N, C-alpha and C positions, 0 to 999 in steps of 0.2 A: 769452064766454070771455075771460079776462084776456090781456094782451099776452104774458106769459111764464108758463108753469106753474111753472117753477122754473129756477134757474141752477145749473149744475154745472161743475166744473173740466173742461177739455177732456180731460186725461189720463184721469180717472176715467170720463168719458162714453165715450171711445174704447174703453177696456178692457172696460167693461160691454157696450157695443154689439157689439163683435166677438165676445164670448163668447156672447151671445144669438144672433147670426147664425150662428156656427159650429155651434151646437147644433141650429139649426132647419133648415139647408139640407141638401139631398141632392145630392151632386155627381154629374155625369154625365160619361162619358168617350167617346172615339172613337179609332179607329186611324188614324194618318196615316203618311206617308212620313218617314223619319228626316231626309232632306234638307230637309224643310219644317218641322222641329220647333223651330227656333231661336225662342226667346221663349215657347214653350209649357211647360206644367208636367206632369211625368211622373205618370201615374195609377197606375202599378205600378212596383215596384223592378225594375231590370234587373240580372241576374246574369251575370257573365262565363262564356260557354260553354266557354272554354279560356283558357290562359295566353298572355300577350304579353310579350315576343316568344316565338314558338314554337320558337326555337333560340337558342343562344349566338351573339352577333354582335359585330362590331367597332364601336367608337364613334369610330374614327379611320382616316385613311388611313395605311398603314404596312405592317408585316410581322407576321403571326401567328407566335408563337414559344412555346416552353416557357420560362416565366419564369426557371426555375433556370439556363437556359443563358446568361442575361444578368447574373447576379449578379456584382458587382464591376466591371462594364464602365464605362469612363470615356473621356474624350477622349485621355488619355495612354496608356490601356491598354484598347483596344477589344476586344469579343468578336467573333470571326469565325464567321459562320453560313453554311451552304450554302443557297442558294435552290433549292427543289425544285419551284416552280410558282407559279401565281397563282389565287386564288379569284375566279371570275367572278361578277359581280353577278347575283342571282336564281338561282344554281345551288348545288347541294351540292358541297362540296369532294370531288374524286374520289380524293384520296390523303390519308394521314395523315402528320404530321410525326414524325420521330424525333429522337434526341439530336443537338444542334447543327445543326438544320435550321429553315428558315423558309419561309413562303409569303407572297407579296405579297397584300395584302387592302385593300379599299376600305371606306369608312364604310358600315355596314349589311350588309356581307358576312358570310356564315356562317363561323364559326370551324371550321377543319379538326379532325379527331380528334387528340387529344393536345395541341393548343394550349390554353394557359390565360392568354394575355396578348397584347397588341399593342404593338409598339414603334412610336412615331410616326415617320413618314417623315423628319422633320427631324432625328431623332436617329440617322440611319443614313447610310452612304455606300456606294454600289455600287462595288466595286473590280473586279468582273468580271461577266460575264453570269450567273454562277452563285454569286457570293459577295458578302456585305455585311459591313461593319464596323458594330458597334453601339456607340454612344458613351455610352449611358445605360441603366442597368439598370431593369427593371420588376418590380413585384411581381405575385403571382398575381392574375389577373383584372383587372389594370390596363388601362384604355382599352377595356373590353368592356362589353356589356350582356348579362346572363345571362337565360336562359329564365325567364319568369315574373317578371322584375324589375319590369316595368311594371305588370302586373296578373296576379293569380293566378286560376285557374279557381275558380268558386264565389264570387268576391269581388263585392260590390255596386259596380257602376260608376255607377249612377244611382239615387238614392233616390226613393221616392214623395214627391211634393210638391216636388221640386226643379225650379227653372226651368232650361231647357236653353239654354245658350249655344253659340256656334260651336264652342268647344273640346269640350264634351260631345258635340255632334253628331259631330265628327270621331272622338272616342273610340269612339262606338257603331259608326260605319262601319268603323273599324279592326277591330272584332270581328265584322263581317259582319252587324250588326243593321240592317236596312234599313226596318223598320217598328216602331212602338211605340204603346202606349196613352197618350194624354194627356187631361187634363181639358178639357172643352169650354170655349171662350171665354165668359165671362159676357156676356150681352146687356144693355146698359144703356140704358134708355129715358130720354130727355132732353127736357124741355120748358121753355120760357120763358114767363112770363106777365106781362102788364102792358099797359094801354091805350097806353102811350107807346112800346112796342117795335115796331120795324119791321125788315124784313130788310135785310141789308147792301146789297142791290141797289137799295133804294128811295131815292127823293129825300127829303131831310130837309126837314120843314116845322117851324114853330115848335112846341115842346112834344114833339117826337119824338126818339128816340135809336135807333141801330141795334143790333140784337141782337149781343152779343159773347159772352155766356155759352154759348150753344149750341155755338159753335165752339171756344172755349178749353177747355171741359169735354170736348167730344168728342175733342180732341187729347190731353188728359190721359188719358182713358179708353183710347185706343189705345196710349199709351206704356206703360201698365202691363198690357197684355194683354187688355183688354176690347173688346167690339164695340159701338160707340155706335149707338143707334137714335134719331136726331133726330126729334122729333114735330112741331116747329114752334112758332109763337107763339100763345098763347092770351090773349084779352083778359081784363080783370079782370071775369070773370063766373063765378060759382060753378057754374052748371049746365054750362058748357062745360069748365071745369076738371075737374069730376067725370067727365064722359064721356071726356075725354082720358086721365085716370088709369086709368079702367076699360079703355080700349082698350090702353094700354101694359101693363097688368098681365097681359094674356093672352099677351104676347110678350117679356116682360122678366124678367131675374133680379134686376135692381136698377133702381129708378126714382129719377130726380133731377128735382126741381122747383125751378126758379129763380123764386122767388115775387115777386109785386108788392111795391112798396115801401110802400104805404099800410097803416095799421093794419088796416083792414077786410079788405084782401087777405090779410094774414098770418093773420087770424082764420079766414077761410073756407078758406084753404089747409090749416090745421091741422084744420079740421072735415072737409074732404074726405078727408084722409089717415086720420083716425081712423075713418072709415066703411068703410075698405077691408079690414078684417079684424083678427083678434086676433094679438098682444096690443095692437096699435095704437101710439100714440105713447109712446116711452120717455123721450125728452128733448125739452124745448121751451125752449131758451135755454141759452147757454154763457157762462161767465165768460171771455170772450175779446173782443179787439178787433183786427181786424174779425171779424164773424161771430156776434155775440150772438144774432140771431133764428133760429139753426139749429134744425131739427127732425130728430130721429132716430126712425124708427119701423120696426116689423116687422109686415107685414100679410099673414097667410096664407103665411108662409115667404118673403115677398119684402121685402127691405129697401127702405125709402123714406127718402130724405134731402131735406128741404126746405132748399135753399140760399138765402142772402141774394141779393137781386137785384143789388146793386152788384158790378161785376166783380172788384175787388180782394178784397172779402169772399168772393165765391163761389169764387175761386181758392184762397184760404187754407184755407177749409173743405174744398174738394175735395181739396187736397193732404194734409190731415190726417185726413180721414174717408172720402172716396170711394176714394182709392187703397188704404188698408188693407182696406176692404170688398171691393174687386175682388180683391186678393190672396187673401183668404179664400175668395171664390167660385171662384177658380181652383184652389183646393186646395193652395196653397203651404204647406209645413210650417213656415215661419217668415216673419216680416215683414222685408223688406229694411231694412238700416240706412240712415237718411237720409244724404245727402251734405252734410256740414257742414264749416265752416271757422271756425277761431278767428281773430278780427281785433280790432284796437284801434279803438274808436269815435272819430270825429273831433270830435263835439260832444256837449253834454249832451242827454239824452233823458228827458223826463218820462213818468211812467206812474202807474197807480193801483193801490195795494195790493189784492190779492184778484182781480186781473184779469190774464190772460195777454195780452201784446201782441205783435203781429207787425208789423214796420216794414220797408218796402222799403228796400234799400240798394245802393249801388255798392260794389264791392270794388276797392280801389286798391292796386297793388303798391308795396311800400316796402322800403328796404334792411333795416330791422329786422324787420318783419313786415307782414302784410296789414293794410290800413286799411279800416274800414267807414264809409262816408259816407252817412248816412240821406237818403232822398228823401221829403220831407214832402208829403202830399197827402190828399185825401178818398178814401173807399172807393169812390166811383163814378168814379175817374180811372184808366182802364186804362193810360194811358201812364206813370203813376207806376210801375206794375208792369213795363211794357215797358222802361223805362230801368234797371230794377234787375237786379243779378246774384243777389240772394238776399234773404232776410227775416231781420232781426234778431229773435231771441227774447228777450222780456223776461218772466222768470218771474213768477208770481202774487204772490210775497212781496216784490217790489221796488217801490219808489215812484219809481224812475227810475234812470238810469245816467249816471255822470259821464264827461266827455270823457277819453280815454286809457285807460278801462277795457277789459278784454278781454271781448268778447261772442261769443255763439254765432250764427253765420249759417248758415241752411239755404239751400243753393244752389237756384236755380230751374233745373231741367233740361229742362222741357218748355214 
């Protein structure tokens, strides 16, 4: 088997792979408590069972009035209104106001009958227990929130495929919706392979390195809503790798293999993946640095991604391919927009035309604009990434970037 079957642009590979995955998978859902739904994805649209608010209410502390009774009021010529009571919080106003009458009201209180505005407390003066002066006129429905102004009965408050944030959770609870259907968290099997890999707890001896990818990729999986299933470390042995993938296949919705660095290891990793089901390998090799030896496959409706073994390479590919696949497996109706920042690069940066580059960088505050200061290092240097705030994107059609040019930086969030 050749080292790379073909090289394809990352953008085209990602688009094609996500299309194949979305057409092949069958999403499953479960019912959960609304208070536990933050970060999950709605499996069904949620329709408002009634309008909010359910009554006309005050948006300010002040006095409920008929707006027309305040027209022309000013500090030099105030309007005089009779105070006929107070609207208690959480209660229905027991009386209605008439011409030149007002009722004291608090923020959120229910407007009494005939009231169509609220005069802010600071625009009034109590001149007796039963009378106020109004120093500023209000228009109809000023300083109020009308019934149904927040949400109308029958309106969609949560779309299918929408990720639930704390604010959506609060909105659902405000409507009395205490349970909802969400898509199941994708289970992501993760294994690292290589004779040189040992666990973080192990003593290092010459020729060995500690496993980094299992843990960085697991954290990334959790951050975008997946459930990592770390399998452990597999030596550079084709039979053991094959059995590990077979074991993961029975319990995973997505399988990630951090492959050995040797050419032979990459060859049998591709061979093992190809054996797992149709259509098999779709992409073997990307026009990107780091991450050229990436494998993208679909095996019996289970996406399989062969990640490079080097930590920086593995992270870059996981950010641009694993995350979108997890979002697809979660049933999200659109891919989240990457968190990017435009910055001025501090030094010249060489690249190769026809290849997309990602370079770790520090982001430095500046009076004029943000500065991007590249961190140069090899793809097996995890601390080059740990010192970085983001990754500079060098498009395929560039042969380099000159100092002081504006570059796109994709921020590292996880």
